[in-house]
C-alpha positions as CSV (number, residue, x, y, z in Angstrom):
1,M,107.9,72.5,127.9
2,R,105.1,75.0,128.5
3,V,104.5,76.9,125.3
4,L,102.0,79.7,124.7
5,G,100.6,81.5,121.7
6,I,99.4,85.1,122.0
7,D,97.0,86.7,119.4
8,F,97.4,90.3,120.5
9,T,95.2,93.4,120.0
10,S,96.2,96.9,121.1
11,A,92.6,97.6,122.4
12,P,91.4,94.5,124.1
13,R,87.8,94.3,125.2
14,P,85.3,91.5,125.9
15,A,84.3,91.4,122.2
16,K,87.9,91.3,121.0
17,P,90.2,90.0,123.8
18,I,93.9,89.2,123.7
19,T,93.8,85.4,123.1
20,V,96.3,83.1,124.8
21,A,96.7,79.4,123.8
22,V,98.3,77.3,126.5
23,G,99.8,73.9,126.0
24,C,102.8,71.6,126.4
25,L,105.4,70.5,123.9
26,S,106.7,66.9,124.1
27,G,110.0,66.1,122.3
28,G,111.1,63.1,120.2
29,P,111.5,62.5,116.5
30,R,108.1,63.9,115.9
31,P,107.2,66.4,118.6
32,V,103.7,67.0,119.6
33,Y,102.1,70.2,120.9
34,S,99.1,69.4,123.2
35,L,96.6,72.3,123.6
36,E,95.3,72.5,127.1
37,T,93.2,75.7,127.1
38,I,92.7,79.1,125.6
39,R,92.5,82.2,127.8
40,E,90.9,85.5,127.0
41,L,92.4,88.8,128.4
42,T,90.0,91.7,128.1
43,T,92.2,94.5,129.3
44,L,95.8,95.6,129.0
45,A,96.0,95.3,132.8
46,D,95.1,91.6,132.4
47,F,97.8,91.3,129.8
48,E,100.4,92.8,132.3
49,A,99.3,90.4,135.0
50,F,99.6,87.5,132.5
51,L,103.2,88.5,131.6
52,R,104.3,88.3,135.2
53,E,103.0,84.8,135.7
54,P,105.8,82.5,136.8
55,G,107.8,80.6,134.2
56,P,109.4,78.8,132.7
57,W,107.4,79.3,129.4
58,L,108.1,80.1,125.8
59,G,105.6,82.4,124.0
60,G,104.9,83.3,120.4
61,F,103.5,86.8,120.3
62,D,101.6,88.1,117.2
63,L,102.9,91.7,117.2
64,P,106.0,93.4,115.8
65,F,108.9,93.5,118.2
66,G,110.8,96.1,116.1
67,Q,110.7,98.5,113.2
68,P,112.8,98.7,110.0
69,R,116.4,99.9,110.6
70,T,116.2,102.2,107.6
71,L,113.2,104.0,109.1
72,I,114.8,104.2,112.6
73,A,118.1,105.6,111.2
74,H,116.2,108.1,109.0
75,E,114.3,109.5,112.0
76,G,117.4,109.6,114.2
77,W,115.8,107.3,116.7
78,P,117.8,105.0,119.1
79,E,119.5,102.2,117.1
80,A,120.0,99.8,120.0
81,W,117.3,97.5,121.2
82,P,115.7,97.8,123.9
83,A,116.5,101.5,123.9
84,F,114.5,101.9,120.7
85,A,111.6,99.8,122.0
86,K,111.3,101.9,125.2
87,F,111.6,105.1,123.2
88,Y,108.9,104.0,120.7
89,C,106.4,103.0,123.4
90,R,106.9,106.3,125.3
91,E,106.2,108.4,122.2
92,P,102.6,109.6,121.6
93,R,100.9,107.7,118.8
94,E,100.1,111.0,117.0
95,A,103.8,111.9,116.9
96,I,104.7,108.5,115.5
97,R,101.8,108.6,113.0
98,E,103.0,112.0,111.7
99,R,106.6,110.6,111.2
100,F,105.2,107.5,109.4
101,R,103.0,109.6,107.2
102,A,105.9,111.9,106.3
103,W,108.0,108.8,105.3
104,C,105.2,107.4,103.1
105,N,104.3,110.7,101.5
106,A,107.9,111.2,100.4
107,R,107.9,107.9,98.5
108,P,106.4,106.7,95.2
109,V,103.2,104.7,94.9
110,G,103.9,101.0,95.3
111,D,106.9,101.7,97.6
112,K,105.5,103.7,100.4
113,F,106.5,101.6,103.4
114,A,109.8,100.7,105.0
115,W,110.2,96.9,105.5
116,R,112.0,94.8,108.0
117,K,114.1,91.9,106.5
118,A,111.6,89.4,108.0
119,D,108.4,91.0,106.8
120,K,108.4,90.1,103.1
121,P,109.6,86.4,103.6
122,A,106.7,86.1,106.2
123,G,104.2,87.8,103.9
124,S,103.2,90.0,106.8
125,S,102.2,93.7,106.8
126,P,105.0,96.2,107.2
127,A,105.7,96.8,110.9
128,M,105.1,100.5,110.5
129,R,101.5,100.1,109.1
130,W,99.2,102.1,111.4
131,T,95.9,101.0,109.9
132,N,94.3,97.9,108.4
133,P,95.9,96.2,110.3
134,P,97.3,98.7,112.9
135,V,100.4,96.6,113.7
136,A,102.4,99.7,114.6
137,W,100.0,100.3,117.5
138,M,100.2,96.7,118.5
139,M,103.9,97.1,119.1
140,H,103.3,100.4,120.8
141,A,100.8,98.8,123.3
142,G,102.6,95.5,123.8
143,I,106.4,95.5,123.6
144,G,107.0,98.0,126.4
145,R,104.8,96.0,128.8
146,M,106.7,92.9,127.8
147,L,110.0,94.6,128.5
148,E,108.8,95.8,131.9
149,A,107.7,92.3,132.8
150,G,111.3,91.1,132.3
151,L,110.8,88.7,129.4
152,V,113.7,87.3,127.5
153,F,113.9,88.3,123.8
154,P,116.3,85.9,121.9
155,A,116.0,87.7,118.6
156,H,117.2,91.0,120.2
157,Q,120.2,89.7,122.2
158,H,123.9,89.8,121.5
159,P,124.5,87.2,120.1
160,P,121.0,86.6,118.9
161,G,119.4,83.3,119.9
162,R,121.3,82.9,123.2
163,R,119.4,80.5,125.5
164,P,118.9,81.4,129.1
165,R,121.8,80.5,131.3
166,P,121.8,77.1,133.0
167,G,119.9,77.4,136.3
168,V,117.6,80.2,135.0
169,G,114.6,77.9,135.3
170,S,111.9,80.5,135.5
171,A,112.7,82.3,132.2
172,R,109.7,83.7,130.3
173,I,110.9,83.7,126.6
174,A,109.2,85.8,123.9
175,L,109.4,85.2,120.2
176,E,107.6,87.2,117.5
177,A,105.0,85.1,115.7
178,Y,102.9,85.6,112.6
179,P,100.1,83.1,112.1
180,G,99.3,84.0,108.5
181,F,102.6,82.6,107.4
182,T,101.7,79.1,108.6
183,A,98.1,79.3,107.6
184,R,99.1,80.0,104.0
185,Q,101.2,76.8,103.9
186,V,97.9,75.0,104.0
187,C,95.3,77.4,102.5
188,R,95.9,80.5,100.4
189,G,92.3,81.6,100.9
190,S,91.0,84.0,103.6
191,Y,90.0,82.1,106.8
192,K,88.8,84.9,109.1
193,S,87.2,88.3,109.4
194,D,86.3,90.6,112.2
195,V,83.2,91.7,110.2
196,P,80.3,89.3,111.1
197,A,78.8,89.6,107.6
198,Q,82.1,88.4,106.1
199,Q,82.3,85.3,108.3
200,T,81.2,83.1,105.5
201,P,80.9,79.3,105.1
202,A,83.9,79.4,102.8
203,R,86.1,81.0,105.5
204,A,84.9,78.4,108.0
205,A,85.8,75.6,105.5
206,N,89.3,77.2,105.2
207,R,89.7,77.2,109.0
208,R,88.8,73.5,109.2
209,L,91.3,72.8,106.4
210,I,94.1,74.7,108.3
211,I,93.2,72.8,111.6
212,R,93.5,69.5,109.7
213,G,96.9,70.5,108.4
214,L,98.1,71.4,111.9
215,V,96.8,68.1,113.3
216,A,98.3,66.1,110.5
217,G,101.6,67.9,110.7
218,T,101.4,69.1,107.0
219,A,101.6,72.9,107.7
220,G,105.4,73.2,107.5
221,L,106.0,72.9,111.2
222,A,107.8,70.0,112.9
223,P,105.4,69.8,115.9
224,R,101.9,68.5,115.1
225,L,98.9,69.7,117.0
226,D,97.1,67.5,119.6
227,I,93.7,69.0,120.3
228,S,90.4,67.9,121.8
229,E,87.3,67.6,119.7
230,G,85.7,70.4,121.7
231,W,88.5,72.8,121.1
232,R,88.6,71.8,117.5
233,R,85.0,72.7,117.0
234,R,85.5,76.1,118.8
235,L,88.5,77.0,116.6
236,A,86.5,76.1,113.5
237,A,83.4,78.1,114.7
238,D,85.4,81.3,115.6
239,G,84.7,83.5,112.6
240,G,87.3,86.1,113.7
241,G,90.0,83.5,113.7
242,D,91.5,84.7,117.0
243,L,91.5,81.2,118.7
244,L,93.1,79.6,115.6
245,D,95.7,82.4,115.4
246,A,96.7,81.9,119.0
247,V,97.1,78.2,118.5
248,I,99.2,78.8,115.4
249,C,101.4,81.2,117.3
250,S,102.0,78.6,119.9
251,L,103.0,76.0,117.3
252,Q,105.4,78.5,115.7
253,A,107.0,79.0,119.1
254,A,107.1,75.2,119.5
255,E,108.8,74.9,116.1
256,A,111.5,77.5,117.2
257,A,112.0,75.7,120.5
258,G,113.4,72.6,118.6
259,R,115.9,74.6,116.5
260,R,119.4,75.7,117.2
261,N,119.3,79.4,118.3
262,Y,115.5,79.2,118.0
263,G,115.9,79.0,114.2
264,L,117.1,82.6,114.0
265,P,119.2,83.6,111.0
266,P,122.9,83.9,111.6
267,N,123.0,87.4,110.0
268,L,120.0,88.6,112.1
269,D,119.7,92.3,112.8
270,P,118.8,92.4,116.5
271,L,117.3,95.9,116.1
272,E,114.7,94.5,113.7
273,G,114.4,90.9,115.1
274,W,112.8,88.0,113.3
275,I,109.5,86.0,113.1
276,A,109.5,82.5,114.5
277,S,109.4,79.6,112.0
278,V,110.0,81.9,108.9
279,P,113.0,80.7,106.9
280,S,115.8,83.2,106.2
281,P,116.5,84.2,102.6
282,G,120.1,83.2,103.4
283,P,121.8,80.4,105.3
284,R,120.2,79.3,108.5
285,G,121.8,79.2,111.9
């Protein structure tokens, strides 16, 4: 199975591209994900072209696919996905920012944001955060293009997790990923920074530790990573962590590929979605 991992940015450029790990998953009692290459997409037009490349493939994308139901209901926005996703991506950023600010300003310190059910178990930022990191703008720039490209979204179907029908051999399947969740299974310390002055030897050591965990299969994922020495050195040397994050996203997608209904919780809210490889607080499907 061809499996991809996408470390997304809403403003790609040569210095900070969208990073795509490409590899193959082999089955068996102990599956292996073999990294083949890592691509760099420097414009959103490049991202659109990538999305339309023939399948079949399964991709783990590091951006929110949805927003919290409580927030959506409060604003009177569409409560069916993909109607909400299309609406959200058409809205000007400033209009969304003002609604998010109003939500936060009306709430007490320490409880400013609305959260999806997956965010806290994953340890991720709230999907409505518009700065540091601006994940709300990542969804705004990415999910509409993914819908237009005709991707399949298992976490947002009815019923959730439905696999493509037999004979649909060219499906391009998208799962939400969050590399920080898997990285923390190995190392709780920071392993990356976009600020060159903060790309310290300690962070590089943490990246090497995470890579060793992925290769050894001790990062909480069933598939272990098979990687060349050259790529291993490049992942360790990348102070921004984009290469490593893309590889982790691909491994999270590979983990989901081996689970019933992609490991999605049985009580999943398809408006909010779920994050691949993150356990549900309740019973699993």
